N, C-alpha and C positions, 0 to 999 in steps of 0.2 A: 504493499501498499505506500502511497504515497504522500508527503505531509497532508495534502490539500483533502486527500480520503480517510484519514485517521480517526480510526472509531470515536465517537460522540463522548465515552465515556471518559475520557481522558482529556476532555475540554470542558468536565463538568469545573465548578467554582471549587467544588470542596478538594478538588487534586490540585496540589501547589507541582507550579510547573517554573523552570529557569531557561533562558536561551545559554546554552555551551559547545562549543566549538560547531558552530553552525549548523546545532542541530538543538532540539526542541525536548529536555529531558522531565520526566512527572515522576512526583514522588512515588516509590515503591509502596508505602504502608499507606499511603491514603489510598490508592486504585484498589490493595488487599481491601481494606477497610470497608470501599462499596461495595465490591462483588464480592467478598465471605461473609459479610454481615458479621463477622466474629465479635464475641465480645471480649477478645487479646487480640487482634488484629498485628499486634509483636509478635507474640508467641505465635502468632500464626504464618507471620512473613518466615521469619525462623525456620519452621517446618517445612515450609515453599520451597524456601532455599533450600536445603539439606536432601528432599524430596527429588529437585531436579539435579543437582550432581549425582547425588550416590544414587537413586530409582532410575533414572532418565538419559543421564549423561552426558548433561547439558555442564560440559568443564568450566566452558568457557564462562559461565553464570559470573563468575566473581571477577573476571576480570572486566565485565561489562556493565557491572553496577559500579557505579560513580558516586563520589563522596562530594555532596555540593553544600551549602549553605542555602536553606529555604528558611523564611520567616514561622515561627512557632506562635499559639495560640497566645502565647504571652508576648508576644510583638518582639523578641529575641530572634535572631538567627541562629542555629543550630546544622551542622554538617547532617546529611541525609542521605538515606542512599537513595538515590534517584538512577533511572534508565532512559533507552531513548524509545522510541518506537515501537521496531524489532522487537529488542529487549523484553518490552513491556507485553506487548501482545504475545512471546511465548513465554511468560510467565502465566498469562490470563489462561490459557491454554490449560495449567495446571490445578488450574482450581477448580475443585469439584465442587461448583452451585450451581443453583438454578440460573441465579443471574448472571453468571458468567456463559453460560451457555448459547444463549444469542450472540455472543460474539467467536464462540469457535466455531458455530457454523456458517456466520460467516465468514470468515477463515478457510472452509472448507470450499464454500461458494465462489471465491477470488481465486485460489488456487486450483478449481477447475476450468477456470476464465482464462487461468493463463496458459493453463496445458494446451483449450481450445485455441488459445489466440497463435501459439508456438508453431502450433500446427496448421491453423489457419490462418495469417497475420492479418488478413481482410476485418477478421472479425474483431480486432483492434480499433481498426480505424472506424470501424462501426460505432462500436461503443464508445467513442471518444468524441464523436456526433452526437450521439443521443446524449452525453453530459453536456458538452454546450448546451444540445436545444433546453433539457431540463432547468438549465442556468437564464435561460432569456434569452441568447444571441442568436441574431438573427440567421436566417439558411447562408445568403452570402456572403456575410461574414464567415459564417464557419468553414466555406468552401474552400476560402482563401487562406485561413489559419490554419486547415488539412493541408494544404496545398503547400503551405510555409513548411511546415513540421517536414515535411518529404523532404524539401530543396536544405533545410537544418541538416538533416540525415544522412544524405549525402556528399553534405561540406565534410562535415565530421568523419565519414569514411576518407573523405580525400585527401584531408590531415592527418590520419590514421595511415597512411600509404608513404607521406611523408614524412613518418616516424615520429610523430606527436600525439603522444596518448593522454600526459597528464590535464587532469582537469583545470590548473592552475591555467595552463598553454591555452586550452579551450578557450580561458576568457578575454586572456589578453588579447587573443586573435582577434576575437567578436568585438571587443571595447574597439580594437582597431577600425572595424568595418563599422561600426555603428558612430564613432569619431567622424569617419570622412562621408559616412551617409547624412549623419543627423545636425554633426558638430558636437557631439557630446555621447558622453560614454553610458551604459546601462544603469549603470549608478546614478548617473546626472539626472538619467530619462525616470527611474522611478522616484528621484526627490522630484521632479517636477509635478509628476502624475499625484504625486501625494501617496505614494506607497508605504505602508511603514518599512521602514529599516529591513526589520525582523522579518518579515513576511517572506514565506517561501512563493507565492503568487507570480508565476510566469508572466514576467514585464508584456510577454506579446498578448496574453490577455485582455490586455489594458489598451492595445492600439486599436487607431480607426484601421478604417479599410485602404488610406492610403498609404499611414503609416506600415500597415503588413506589404501592402505592394513594395515600397519601397525598400522595406528591409528584407523580403525576398530577390529582390533586384541585386543587393549587394551580393551577397551571399550566393546567389547562382552566377554571376559575374567572375568573385573569389574561386569558384569552385573549378571552373571551364579557363580563367588564367593559371591557377594552379596543375591542373589535369594536365596543361598543355605545355607549359616549364617546368614542369616537375622541381621544384626547390628544394634544395639538399639540408637545409638547418632549417632550426628558427626564424632568424633573423632575416632569410629570404622572404619564408612563408608570412612573415609583418610583412614584409614589403608587398607582397601580394594582396593581401588582406586589407591595405590601406587604398592600393589600386582598386580594386572591385569594388571597394565604398565608396571610391571616389565616381565610379560611374555611376552610381545609385544618386550620392548627393547632389553630380551637376543635373542629370534627370530631373532630381527633386526642385531644385532654385529654379529649374525652366518651366516646372510644374507650377510654381507657386507665384511666378512672374505673371502666367496663363490665369490662374485663378485670382490674384489680388490678396492670397490667402496666405498666412502660413499651412504648412502639412502636418508641422509637428504640434500634437494636444496638451495642454495639460488637466483635461480630462481624465477620469481611470471609470473602467465598468462598475466597480461597484460603488460608486455616487448614484449611478443609474437604475443597479439591478430590479429595484423594485418597478422601473416603468418599464424594462424589458426592451430595453434597446441602446445601443452603443453609443459615446457621447460623438456630436459633432465635431470638426476643427474648428481648432483655436482662429477665432479672426482677426 
């Protein structure tokens, strides 16, 4: 599951959470207290941890649980067992409680769907389309968004061919394309659209049609140049990324001259989700 589809129980106010190493960590004791309904959740937590390691062979449990400071009922901060979404879901699977059963069933369904998508990739795209429809995005926007995902995948595949595999390097190259296309990096774009800094929401889910189109153009041209010239190192790939983004940037500027308005919008979908439409471009 992605951060956007995290099981709702982890977002309850009763569950304390903290941001750590670009992930959200949840209080283990809080989740156990809610799902187990045990009169002694601390002892229950110890029993579950022992069961996971000794009976179920989850030997990585202790290294996956991180002690982080969380505010207690007395208003003070104490070191508390926390776990990220993946580890927390694994713990939930070992809680023998009626309240935990719906989450276990959901995990089984997600696992089944993932296997189906591996066998038939078109199912993944169809489910993604349905998800956007449920959120209220218009059909023509969804078509562009899905096409943009395919183009992005082609670009990352091309970067892998050039020996680029680190997530940090992908981010740098993406920022280079964005700066050349829009004059700002993705992080600056998020600030412009007032998307919370710690949010895992994808910036592109808040772009207008034209913003998506020029994003696609920059990445597609970058892919084509890279495939043709086959840069041999990261520095060369960075130059290619700039050139690909510049093509899209020039096209954006020409479009803005014709439309007499900026393509770059400061609106985001969160502000308009109740009206179920995407923001219009900034005048």
